[in-house]
N, C-alpha and C positions, 0 to 999 in steps of 0.2 A: 289189258286187267291190272290190277292193282294187289298183291297177294297179302298185304298188310292184315286186310280183310277176311277173314275167316268164317265163315257161317256154319254154324251147328246143326247138323240133323238130327235134330231132335222129334222126329216123328216115327209112329210107329212101327213101321217097318222099310224093307228094302224098296219096295213098290212105290210108297209113298216120297221116298228120299228121291229116287229117280225121276217121280213126275217132279218134286220141288226143283232140282235139280234144270231139269228142262226146263220150268218156266223161267229159271233167273237166269237161263241161256249163259251169254259169255260175260255177264254184268259179273260173275265170280269163278274166280279160277282155284281157290282154296276150301276146303270143307272139315267138318270136323264130324267124326264118325263115334259116338260114345256108345258106353256099357250098356243104356238102354236098349239101343239097335241092335245089340248081338245076337241076341235069340231071334230077330228079325230079318235077318240076311246079312247082318252089319258087313262081314266080310265080303261076300258076296258082293254089295254094294260097292265097296273099297274097293274091289278091284275093276269094278266096271266102271267108275267113275275114273280111275286111275289111267287102266291099259286102253279101254276103249276111248276114253272124252279126253284126255290129257290134262285131267287136272290135279293137284298137289291134295295130298290126304294127311289129316292128324288124325292118327287112333286114339282114342283118349280112356282107357283101361285103367289107369290109375293102377297098374299091378302090385300087390305086396304079396311078400310071402318070403320063404326060407329062398337062400342066394340062389341055390341049384334048382329048386321050380323056378323062379324070376328069369334065370338064365336059360333053362330050355325052353320057357314060353315066349321069349324074346327072339331064341334064334327061330322059331317057330315062324313067330309075325313078319322076322326079317325075310321072309321067303317071297313075300307079299309086293313088296319093291314100293314102301310107304314112306309117306315123307318123316313124319312127327310120332312117338309114342310117348305117352307119359306111365311113369312109374311113382310111386310115394317117393320122396326126399329122403328118405332115412338111408344112408351112407351106405349102409350093407346092400339095400336093393339095388342103388344106382350102379355100385361097382357090379354087381352079379348082372341087371339090365347091359350093361357096356360089354362086358363079356359073351354075352347074347348075340348083341348086335355086329359084332367083329366079323368084317371083311365086308358090311353092307353100308349102304349111305342113310341107314337108319338114325334119326337123330334121336337121342334121348334127351326128355322134359321131364324135371324132377317137379314133382307137386310139393310146393311149400305149405300153406293153410288153406282151406279153401276158402272160397269167397263167399260163401252162405255161412261160415261162422265167424264169431263173436266173441270175446272172451269169456262172456258168459257160457258157452255152448264147451269152449277149453278146459275150463272150471268142471262142467258136466261130465267131460271124459276124462278128468283126473289128470290133464295134462299139464306141462310143466307151467310155474307161474312165472309172470311178467309182462311186459307190454307187448301185446298181439304183433304192432308193427316191427317189433326189435327181434321178438323170435321170428318171424317169416324172412327179415333179411338175415339171422344166424342162418335159418336151414336153407336158405339159399346159398350161403356162402360154403356149408359145408357139403353141402350137394356137389357144387363147382370142383371143390376140394377130391370128391369121389370122382369125378369126371364126367358129368351131367355136360349135353351138348347145350341145355341152356335147361330155364325154369318157368313154372306156371306160378303166378302171383296176382294179387289185387292189383290194379291201377295205383291204389294208393301206398304200394311199398316199390314201386317200380323205377323212382329215381333213385332213391337210396342202394337198392341191388345194382343200377348200372353201374353205380359208382363205386363197386366192389374189386379189387382186383382182378383180373382175369375175366370179366364180366363177359357172360356170352349172349344165347337167345333170352329173351325175355318175351312171353306169352301171355296176355291178358285176359282172361275170363271177367265176367262181373261188369260187362262195357254195357252201357244204356244210352242210346240218344237221348236228347233233352224231351222229357215229358212222358218218355217213355214208363212203362208199369216195373216195375222193379222186380216183383216174384219174390221168389226165394234169397235173392241178393242183398247182400248186407255192405260191403266194402264197393262200390261201384262209383263208375265216371264216366265221364262221354269218351266219345271215340276219339276228339282232338285232345281231350286231358289228356289220355292214357298215351296215347303216342307221344305228347310231348313231355310226359314223365319218363321216355326212355324205352317206353314197349316197342319191340321190332313186330311185332302182330296183335291186334285184338279180335275175340271171339263173342259174336255177335250170334243168338239164336232165336229165343221168341218174338223178339223184334221186327226180325225177317220172316221168320213163316206163319206166323201167326197174325201177319199184315193183311189186311184185304186184297193188295197189290204187293205180293214180294219181292218183285223186281224192283220194283220204284221203292220201294224200303231199302233193300240194298245199295242202290243208286243214291239214294240221300246220305246213308251215311259214306257210300264213297266221295262224294261231294263233299262233303264236312272233310275226309281226310285231306283230299287234294286240296283245301285252302289252307 
């Protein structure tokens, strides 16, 4: 199994997630469980997939709070023996998360700028002026300096982030097979383009779980990766 593909289980609840994982079977070895699933049994699902089925798990919580709260939250989550956890890329958040993950194998991934945002969205949120690409790369650099094990960024910034000193894991959402609907994503590339740009893992959700045949959709992406 090629764990460069991470399938996002953005379905309503843990039962639906387990059913989808059963459908995908041995085609997929790495799953993302996000905030939307949290109240639908997300942590139970993560534990089931990890402990009972041997899957790798990316818990996409995008934590953001004062340092003490982030540290406490991450310390609790680290007990679940998961693989990746996201926090916002602000240096104080990253440092606190690393403290909370100390002694575990949990990798802390820092979110740079969400792939659903563009410059107009940043302006509306009163975020710093400047080119979105440059801001993303700078946030990645600062997250690395704060100790992040990796970053979350769109495929369009992956190459520049890979060139940073001390570059680590790069995980790219906003990945769509050719011809797939973009949904709410704005900065997208194909699986092959994302990996060629330097991504270690790509995250794909709706093009898999909304497909008439999710297993075939996942296998098509894996074939593209292999080529």
